[in-house]
N, C-alpha and C positions, 0 to 999 in steps of 0.2 A: 152299511151298504157295501157289498162286494162287487167289484167291476169284473164282468166276464171277459172283457178285452181292455185292460188298463192302458191308458195313454200317458206314459210317464215323461216322455220327452216333450219339451215346449213346442217343437215344430209340429207335433201330432195332436196338440191340445185342440179340442173342438171349440174352445172358448178364446184362446189367446194366440193360436198359430199365425193368424193374419199379421201380427206384429213382428213375426220372426222369419216368415218365408212366404212362398206362394204355392198355390195348388199345383201349378206346373212343375215346380221344383220337387215337391213332395212325390209326385207321380214317378219321376225319374228313379228315385231311390226306394220305391215301394218294394217290400220283401218279395212279393210275387213276381214283379217285373224283373228283379235281379235274378231269381231262379230261372225264369223263362229266358232271360238273356243268356244265361249259361248254356241252356239247351240250344238256343239259336246258334251260338258259337260252335257248339259240338256238331250241329247239323251242317254248317258251312264247312267245317273241317272234313266231315265225311264226304260231302259233295265234291270237294276239291280232290280228296284222295281217290274217289271213284273216277274222276276225269283223268287222273294220272295213272290209273290202273293199279293203285295200291290196294284198294278194297273193291269188292263187287258192286256194280251199279245198283243191283236190286237191293242190296243191304242199305246203301245210302238212301235210296228212295223210301224204304221202310222206316229208317231213322227219321227222315224228314216228316213223314206222315204221322209219326207217333210222338214227336217231340213237343207235346203240348201239356202244359201244367195241369189243365183241367182234366186230363186223363189219368193223372197220377194221384196217389194216396198221400195227401199233404200231412195228415196226422202221423202216418208211418214214417215219412221223411223226418218230421220233427223229432220223433222218438228215436230214430236211428242216429240222428246227429248227436243227441244226448248220450246214446250208448257208445258210439264209435269215437266221438270227439273229432270227427272229420267233417269238413264243410261241404264237400262235393260228393263223396262216395254214396251217401244215402240217397241223393237225387239220382245218381246213375243206377243204383240198385232198384229204385222204384220204377225207373224207365225200363230196365231190363225185364222186369216182371210182366210187361204188357207187350213185348215183342217176341219174335221167333228166336229160337236158339241160334240160328245162322246169323241173323242181323245183330244179335247180342254180342257176337264175337268181335264186332268192329266198333262198339261204343268206346269213345275216348281212346282211339287207336293211335299210339305213338306220342300222345301228349302227356304232360304232367298237369296236376291240378292248377298250379299257378299260371300255366299257359292260358288256360280257359278263363280263369278269374281276372288276370291282368288284362287280357284282350277285352273281356266284357266291361271291365272298368274303363278302358279307353273309349268304349262306345257310350258309357254313361257320361264321361267327361265331354265327349263330342256333343251330346244333348245339352249339357250344362253350358258349354261355350255358345251354343246357338242362342240360348236365353240371355246370357250375359251380354253377348255382342249386340243382339237386337235391342236390349234396353239401354246399353251404352250409346248406341247410335241415336236412339230416341232422345237421350239426355243431351248429347252433343248438339243435335238439331234444335232442341228447345233453348239451350243456353245461347246458341247463335242468334236465335230470334230475340231473346231478351237483351243480349248485348247490343244488337242493332236498334232495338226499340228505345233503350235508355242510353244510347251513345252520348247524348249531350246533356243528360240530367246531372247537374253539378251537385256533389254531395261532399260531406266531410270525410276525408281519409283519416284513419286512426293508426297510431303506432304506440306500442306498449299500453294499449287500452285508452290512450288519451287522444284528444283532437290534435291533428297534425297539420295537414295542408289540404287544399281542395283537390278533388279528383272527380270522376264521373261514375255513376252506377254502371254504365256500360264498360268502363275500364276494369272495375272490380269483377264483373261477371266474365270479362274476357280472360282474366287470370284463371278463373275456374274452368272456362272452356278450353284454354290451352292445355291445362293439366289433364282434362278428360280425354283430349285427343291423344296425348302421350299414353294414357292408360289404354286407349284403344289400340295403339301401336304395340304396346307390350302384350296385350291379349292376342293379337294376330301372331306375333312371333312365338308366344308360348303355345298357342294352338298348333302351330305348324310342327313344333317339336314334340308335343305331348301325345298326338294321336297316332300311336304305333301299336302294332300287334305284338303278340308274344307266342312263339311256337318253337321252343328249343329243347324240350324234354327235361329229364330229371336234373341234370347238372349243366345244361346249356350247350351240349355238344351235338344235339340232333341225332344221337346214336340210334334211337329207335325208329327214325324216319327214313333211314337208308340213303341211297345216293340221290334221291329226289327231294331231299330236305329243303334245299334253297328254292327249288321250283315250286314246291308245295307252299312254302312261306310266302312267296310272291303272289301266288294265285289266291291263297287264303286272305292275305292282306287286301288285295284288290277287291275281292268279293265283299269284304266288310267295309270298304271305303277308308281303310287305314293305311299308313305307310309301313313298309317292311323295314325293321331296324337292321343294322349291320351285325349285331350280336345280341345275345340275350341280356335282359335287364332285370333278372330276378332279384339281384341285390344292388342294382343301380337305380336308385329312386330319385335321381335329380330332376327328372321330368315332373314328377308329382310335387316335389318341393318347389320347383319353379312356378307351377300353377298356383299353389297355395300362397306363394309370395306375391304373385301378380294380383291375386284376389285381395290380399291384405293391403296392397298399395291402392288399388281401386277403391276399396272400402274406406281407406284413410281419406281419399279425396272427397268421397261422399260425406264422410263424417265432418270434414273441414267445412264444406259448404253448408251442411245442416247446422253446425255450431255457429257459423257466422250469421245465419238467419236468426238463430236463437238470440245472439247478442244484440243484433239490430232490432229485435222485437221487444227489448226491454222497455218498460213504460217510460223511462227517462229519455229513451232515444226514439222508439216508435217508428222506425223507417221501413222495415220489412216485416212481413208476418206470413206464417204458413196458412194454408186454407182453413177457413172456419165456417161452420154451419150451425144454425140454431139446433139445440139439442146436444151439442158437444159440451161436456161438463169438465171443468178444470179442477174442482175441489168439492169435497163433501161439506166443508165448513165455511168456504169463502165463495159465495155465489158469483162474485164479480170476475173470477179468474178465467183467463184464456191462455192456458199453458201451451207451450210449443212442443206438444208431446210427439208429433210425427218426427220433428227434427231431433228431439232427444232420443227417440228410438233408433234413428239412423246412426247416431253416435254409439249407442249401445251395441248395435250389430257390427259396427266398424271395430270396436274393441274385441268382440268375440272372434271375428275373422283374423284379426292381428295375432291373437294368442294361438290360434290354430296353425298359423304360419310357423310358429316355433316347433310345433309337432312335426311339420314337414321337414325341418332341419334334423330332427331326431331320426327320421327314417333313412337319412343318408348313411348311417353307420349300421351295416349289416355284416354277417359273418359268412365267409367262404362262398359257396356257389348258390346257397339258398337259405333263407332265414325268414320265417313267417312273422317275426315281430314287426317288420316294417309295413307289410301289407295290411296287417290287422290295425296298425295305427292309422293307415290311410283310410280304411273303411270308416273310421270315425271322423277323422279330420277333414277328408275331402267331402264326405257327405254333409257334415255340419257346415263347413265353410260355404259349400255350394248353396245350401238352404239359406244361410244368413245373407250371402251377397245378393242372391235373387230377391230376398225380402227387402234389403236396403235399396236396391235399384228400383223396385216397385214403389217403395215409399217416396224416393226422391223424384220419380216421375210424377207422382201425385202432387208433391210439394211444388215443383217447378211449373207444372202446367196450370196450377191455380194460385201461384204466388201472388200475395197481396203487396203491392208497392204503394206506400203512403207518400205520394209525390209532394203534397203540400207540407207534410211534416219534414221531409228532407229539405225543402227550401227554407222553412222556418229555422231549422237547425243551422243551416248554412248562413243565413242572414244574421242570426244571433252571434255566431262565431266569426263573422266576416273579418274583423280586424285581426284577431289572433292568428287565424289560419292563413293570413296573407303576409305574415312577418318575414318569411323567406324572401318574397319578392321585394319588400321594402328594404330589407337588409342589403340586397345587391344594388338597388338604386342608390341608397345612401352610401354604400361602399365606394361608389364612383367618386364621391367627394371626400370621404374621411377614411377610407380603407375598410376592408371587409370585417376585420376583427373589432375595430372600434364601433362600426355600425351594429355588429352582433351584440356587443356589450350594452350599447345604448338601448336597443330594442328589448334586450333581456330585462333590463331594469324597469322599463316602462311596462312591459308585459306582466312582470311579477307584481308590480304595483296594482295593475288593473285586476289581476286575479285575487289579490288580497282584499281589494275594495269590494269585489263581488262577494267574497265570503263574509265580510263585515257588514253586508247589506248597505254599504255606502257607495253603491255602484256608480261609476262614471264610465261612459263609453270609451273604449280604447282610442277611437278616433279623436275624441276630445282631448285625451291625454297626449296623444301624438301631436295634435295641432298646437297644443300649448307649449311644446318644447322648442326652444330657440334653434337648436341644431336642425330640427326637422322643418321648421318654418323656412329656413334658408333654402331648402331643397324643394318643398312642396307648398303650393297654395292649398287652401282648404278644399277647393273643388278638385284639384289634382290629386290630393290625398284620398278623397272619397273614391275617385276612379281607381287609384292605385291599389286600394284594398278590396276591390270588387273580386270575389273569388272566381267569377267566370273568366277573368282575365289571366288566371294563374293555373290552368289545368294542363299546361304543357302540350304534349302530343297525345293526350288521352284519346282523342277522337281517332287519330291516325292509327294508333296502336290497336284500338278496338276494331277498326276496319280491317287491319291486317289479319287479326286472329279470326274474324268472321269469314274473311275470304278463304283462309286456310281450312276452316271448318267445312265450307261448301265444297272445296276440292276433295277433302278427305272423305266426306260422306258420299260423294259421287264415285270415288275410287273404291270405297268399301262396298257400295252396292254392286258395282261391276264385279268385284271379287266374289261376293256371295253368289251372284248369278252364275258364275262360272263353276261353282262347286256342285258336282252331281249329288243327288240324294242317295242315301244308303240303299244299296240293292235289297237289303233285308226288308226295308220299309216298302219298297215297290212290290215285293213278293207277298206282302201281307203277313210275314212271319212275326215281325215286331209290332204286334197290336196289343 
């Protein structure tokens, strides 16, 4: 079977793309939207030039009226790209064929190809940031809800994969939440620096734009809803590298949360679980399996985004005043990372909004490990009588004995071993010992720490909403050009 329109990239797969991206993200980087966006930028350039008297107003109006991809011969554009090896001239040639000779004189007037393409890429990035920030805010809000809901649910904390001390589920989630807030701050800072226009001509001197170059740049940038940079950035790709790095860190946080849920979903632990519905199948050969495939996919996407960040660093090395190697790397890296991070955020929203918390299993695990995970508190109590190091040694020996007995199936509760030791009997009665090893008494400031992060999240979300409300929509969207 021959495919008339093969879909070879995973994000375009009609069967599997949902695991890698979202339809919103795919739309941003659609081939046709990219070409139309280049036309849109050309139209704004012409309109601004007309307002400054650089080109005739009538020509600018005709350019605006005809800058529609549906009026152009797409097959001819595709063939011309193959013939010329140029990414923009075939589009401009097709446009020129449908307008008057007079208006055609002012197509792409004074700009260079990368001016148009970099500016359009900034508009793409602007749309990407809108999706990323929206979903990041959603996840911050959901994590805050979960942290507050499970503020006091005592659970086992683990270090090096082993049971350690008591904590709360709320405190664990508060760590995730705090990290997501920092990701949000990084995104804001990155967005502020990344959304700039480009209009500096062949080598960045504005030579073709005349004395009105700076005024044109300012007007052009304002019209597009972008900032005007101080100088050209044809070979200064740090903004894009910064964006890819921020995406990688955000993806890493999502991957960490997903991986933690995976680990706590193990049958031997069984404390958290991603959403499940009847009909979701884990294995072709093992009908009992409930695999954490959503969480695993978030980890997959985090790794893909991380490796694209390395490509971002490669773009920092360019030659002289212009070099297409960097921008062509960005066309792949920014597009792919944007798709993957939007996919990871969408999956994480699904996971967190329907997260399964097995509270009884958490309590069972805590009760079973109550003695061992309270040894720190016992050590400090005993240390008041015999010194901290001596107390550590004593509890170490008793704890290792208890663990060995458990492995030999000659299990005796740790509390029984503790109560039978003369040094410990001098400090604790059996009743006092039972209270002393109650994990609920040894969660420290977990509740207060959780409250602090939850309060910070509420302030952050309120400030972020106010910030978003103050950002005007892109004038292109208002005019209906960007549809």
